[in-house]
C-alpha distance (Angstrom), angle and dihedral (degrees) to the residues before:
residue distance angle dihedral
X1 . . .
X2 3.83 . .
X3 3.83 121.2 .
X4 3.89 90.5 -155.9
X5 3.78 116.0 50.6
X6 3.85 99.5 178.5
X7 3.73 144.9 -13.8
X8 3.86 126.7 -142.5
X9 3.77 129.5 -173.6
X10 3.82 117.0 -165.3
X11 3.76 125.9 -169.3
X12 3.84 121.6 -129.6
X13 3.85 92.1 -93.6
X14 3.79 92.6 53.7
X15 3.78 99.5 -100.2
X16 3.82 119.4 142.7
X17 3.82 106.0 -119.0
X18 3.82 98.9 168.2
X19 3.78 137.3 18.6
X20 3.78 129.4 176.1
X21 3.79 126.1 177.2
X22 3.83 115.6 -152.3
X23 3.84 98.3 169.1
X24 3.76 123.5 94.5
X25 3.83 96.7 -144.2
X26 3.79 134.3 46.7
X27 3.76 97.4 26.6
X28 3.77 115.5 -175.2
X29 3.75 123.9 -134.3
X30 3.81 121.7 -130.2
X31 3.83 95.0 -90.1
X32 3.81 92.9 50.2
X33 3.78 93.6 50.1
X34 3.88 89.7 49.8
X35 3.83 89.7 51.0
X36 3.81 93.1 49.3
X37 3.83 91.1 48.5
X38 3.80 92.9 48.6
X39 3.84 91.4 46.1
X40 3.77 92.6 50.0
X41 3.76 92.9 47.9
X42 3.83 90.5 52.1
X43 3.77 93.5 45.9
X44 3.80 91.6 47.6
X45 3.85 92.1 51.9
X46 3.86 94.2 45.5
X47 3.85 89.9 48.7
X48 3.78 90.5 54.7
X49 3.81 91.4 53.6
X50 3.80 97.1 42.6
X51 3.82 97.4 45.7
X52 3.77 115.2 113.5
X53 3.79 88.2 -148.3
X54 3.76 114.9 91.7
X55 3.79 114.0 -122.6
X56 3.88 92.7 17.1
X57 3.87 108.2 170.9
X58 3.79 95.1 -157.6
X59 3.76 136.9 -101.3
X60 3.81 114.0 -19.8
X61 3.79 100.3 174.3
X62 3.77 132.2 24.6
X63 3.75 115.4 -172.8
X64 3.84 123.3 -160.2
X65 3.75 135.3 166.8
X66 3.83 95.8 -99.8
X67 3.94 102.1 26.4
X68 3.79 146.0 13.8
X69 3.78 120.4 -138.0
X70 3.81 114.7 -152.3
X71 3.75 119.4 -168.7
X72 3.90 135.2 -165.2
X73 3.74 120.7 -173.2
X74 3.83 119.3 -161.4
X75 3.73 125.1 -142.0
X76 3.81 89.5 -102.4
X77 3.84 92.1 57.2
X78 3.74 97.4 -104.9
X79 3.84 110.9 141.6
X80 3.81 126.5 -146.4
X81 3.71 117.1 -169.3
X82 3.75 132.9 178.1
X83 3.82 126.1 -160.4
X84 3.78 107.9 -151.1
X85 3.79 143.7 165.9
X86 3.83 112.1 -71.6
X87 3.80 112.3 -87.6
X88 3.76 95.2 17.1
X89 3.78 108.4 157.5
X90 3.88 131.4 -146.4
X91 3.76 96.4 25.7
X92 3.86 89.3 136.2
X93 3.88 87.9 64.5
X94 3.87 90.2 49.1
X95 3.89 90.3 49.1
X96 3.89 89.8 51.9
X97 3.81 89.6 50.4
X98 3.80 89.9 49.1
X99 3.79 89.2 50.4
X100 3.77 91.3 51.7
X101 3.80 89.9 50.6
X102 3.81 88.9 50.2
X103 3.86 91.6 52.7
X104 3.79 93.0 44.6
X105 3.79 101.8 43.9
X106 3.83 105.7 21.1
X107 3.83 108.2 32.5
X108 3.78 93.2 40.2
X109 3.77 92.4 49.9
X110 3.84 107.9 105.6
X111 3.75 91.1 -148.7
X112 3.77 97.6 54.3
X113 3.85 117.9 98.6
X114 3.73 117.4 -151.4
X115 3.81 118.6 -104.9
X116 3.84 91.0 14.9
X117 3.81 126.0 114.9
X118 3.79 114.5 -76.4
X119 3.84 114.5 -113.1
X120 3.73 106.4 165.6
X121 3.83 120.9 135.4
X122 3.83 94.0 -158.8
X123 3.78 89.9 54.2
X124 3.83 92.5 49.4
X125 3.78 92.1 48.1
X126 3.85 96.5 47.3
X127 3.87 90.0 42.2
X128 3.80 91.9 55.2
X129 3.75 90.2 49.1
X130 3.84 92.2 49.6
X131 3.82 92.2 51.3
X132 3.90 91.8 45.2
X133 3.76 89.0 49.2
X134 3.84 90.3 50.4
X135 3.87 89.7 50.9
X136 3.80 92.7 50.8
X137 3.88 89.1 48.9
X138 3.77 91.6 51.3
X139 3.78 90.8 51.4
X140 3.75 90.4 53.8
X141 3.85 94.0 52.5
């Protein structure tokens, strides 16, 4: 049973630039993953505007019966969100690790163009290791 079902990275204009599925059931096709990313971007933007709290940065956690959705938004507007098992703890730390991997392996890649889909083998490899390490840490708790 996987703690992390999937990972999405959305650029500041709402385009899906990275999607990785870690769950074994309920896999989404490309169109569904694009719809989820677009919907989340819109909900996040609307929540910032409707929040009664000044300086609200948007939805950070969405809890449902069958999943939790944790979100981290960078200062540049890029959103990282993880869909995980309900009640999974410490996803904020995993999202920050994913952001660090993004800055180290994607943004520093001279062949990567901003706002374009991420195709970086080192990022994929280190991301898989980080998610696997997080799963092992969750089993030890």
